[in-house]
C-alpha positions in Angstrom: 0.0 0.0 0.0 1.2 3.5 -0.8 1.8 6.2 1.7 -1.1 8.5 2.5 -1.7 11.6 0.4 -0.7 14.8 2.3 -3.6 17.3 2.2 -3.9 21.0 2.8 -7.4 22.1 3.6 -8.1 25.8 2.9 -11.3 27.1 4.4 -11.4 24.2 6.9 -14.1 25.6 9.1 -16.6 26.1 6.3 -19.0 23.6 5.0 -16.7 22.3 2.3 -13.7 22.2 4.7 -15.5 20.4 7.5 -16.9 17.8 5.0 -13.4 17.3 3.7 -12.0 17.0 7.3 -14.7 14.4 8.0 -13.5 12.4 5.0 -9.9 12.7 6.0 -10.8 11.4 9.5 -12.6 8.4 8.0 -9.6 7.4 5.8 -6.4 8.0 7.9 -4.7 5.3 5.9 -5.2 7.2 2.7 -5.1 10.9 3.6 -3.3 12.9 6.2 -3.9 16.6 6.7 -0.7 18.7 6.9 -2.2 22.2 7.1 -5.6 23.7 7.9 -6.7 27.3 7.4 -9.7 29.4 8.2 -10.5 33.1 7.9 -11.8 33.9 11.4 -13.3 31.0 13.3 -10.4 30.4 15.7 -12.3 28.1 18.0 -13.4 25.7 15.3 -10.0 25.8 13.7 -8.3 24.9 17.0 -10.8 22.0 17.5 -10.1 20.7 14.0 -6.4 20.9 14.5 -6.6 19.1 17.8 -8.7 16.3 16.2 -5.7 15.7 13.8 -3.0 15.6 16.5 -2.5 19.3 16.4 -1.8 19.6 12.6 -0.5 23.1 11.8 -3.2 25.7 11.2 -3.4 29.3 10.2 -6.0 31.9 10.8 -6.0 34.4 8.0 -7.6 37.2 9.9 -4.8 37.0 12.5 -1.8 35.8 10.5 -2.5 37.4 7.2 -2.9 36.2 3.6 0.9 36.4 2.9 1.5 33.9 5.7 -1.0 31.5 4.1 0.7 31.9 0.7 4.1 31.0 2.4 2.6 28.0 4.2 1.0 26.6 1.0 4.3 27.0 -0.8 6.5 25.7 2.1 4.3 22.8 3.3 5.1 19.4 1.9 1.7 18.4 0.5 0.3 16.4 -2.5 -3.0 18.2 -2.8 -4.6 21.4 -1.8 -8.4 21.4 -1.2 -9.5 25.0 -1.7 -12.8 25.5 0.0 -12.4 29.3 0.3 -15.6 30.8 -1.0 -15.7 33.6 -3.6 -12.9 35.5 -5.2 -10.4 35.4 -2.3 -9.9 31.7 -3.1 -8.4 32.6 -6.5 -5.0 33.8 -5.2 -4.6 30.6 -3.1 -5.5 28.4 -6.0 -2.8 30.0 -8.0 -0.2 29.7 -5.2 -1.1 26.0 -4.8 -0.6 25.3 -8.5 2.6 27.4 -8.8 4.1 25.5 -5.9 3.6 22.2 -7.8 0.7 20.9 -5.8 -2.5 19.3 -7.1 -5.6 21.5 -6.6 -9.0 20.2 -5.7 -11.1 23.3 -6.2 -14.5 23.7 -4.6 -15.3 27.2 -5.7 -16.6 28.3 -9.1 -15.3 31.9 -8.9 -11.7 30.8 -9.6 -12.9 29.3 -12.9 -15.3 32.1 -13.8 -12.7 34.8 -13.1 -9.5 33.1 -14.3 -10.2 29.7 -15.8 -7.7 30.0 -18.7 -5.0 31.4 -16.3 -5.5 28.6 -13.8 -5.6 25.9 -16.5 -2.4 27.3 -18.1 -0.5 27.3 -14.8 -1.6 23.7 -14.1 -0.6 22.6 -17.7 2.9 24.2 -17.4 3.5 22.6 -14.0 2.3 19.2 -15.2 4.8 19.4 -18.1 7.7 20.2 -15.7 7.1 17.7 -12.9 4.0 15.7 -13.6 2.2 17.5 -10.8 0.2 20.7 -10.7 -3.0 18.9 -11.7 -6.2 20.8 -11.6 -9.4 19.3 -10.4 -12.8 20.8 -10.0 -16.3 19.6 -9.5 -19.8 21.0 -8.9 -20.6 18.6 -6.1 -17.9 18.0 -3.5 -17.7 14.5 -2.0 -21.2 13.2 -2.6 -22.4 10.3 -0.5 -19.4 10.7 1.8 -16.8 9.1 -0.5 -13.2 10.1 -0.6 -10.7 10.6 -3.4 -10.0 7.5 -5.4 -6.2 7.2 -5.5 -6.1 10.9 -6.2 -8.0 10.5 -9.5 -11.2 11.7 -11.0 -14.2 9.8 -12.3 -16.8 11.3 -14.4 -20.6 11.1 -13.6 -23.4 12.7 -15.6 -25.2 15.5 -13.8 -29.0 16.0 -13.9 -28.6 17.5 -17.4 -26.6 14.6 -18.8 -23.3 16.5 -18.8 -20.1 14.8 -17.7 -19.2 16.1 -14.2 -15.9 15.3 -12.5 -16.4 13.1 -9.5 -14.0 12.3 -6.7 -14.5 8.9 -5.2 -16.0 5.5 -6.1 
């Protein structure tokens, strides 16, 4: 069996982040969190960090955005789950890809505002080191499933379009 994927969870105290953390807890043999971030919910972030043996965490409202950019870049991780809502998530998506990490994106604004830019960064990084993959989906972790060996599966949505799907 391979070693667990190292995961950074951005927006860990929001609905996407807490769902992601629940999945990480359910699959400790496959995934290990290496960094959690939140904007202002210090109490919930501390609780999440403690539940993962005090994994490093960063509170953006206290530590600043630049500190999070440095932590994303400097932390040894395989994948960054970006659950930061709205346009603020774009900058962190870019940092994740530029640092050679895979990106699991849970906000549409990054694609709406800068889809070609993000895809181009991911493509360039993939050519250099086979990493920097970009993943997005409209429904995050349906039915409580986890990533399937870091890959994507495609499922039709209610309109019959192919929708990227993480999990079995």
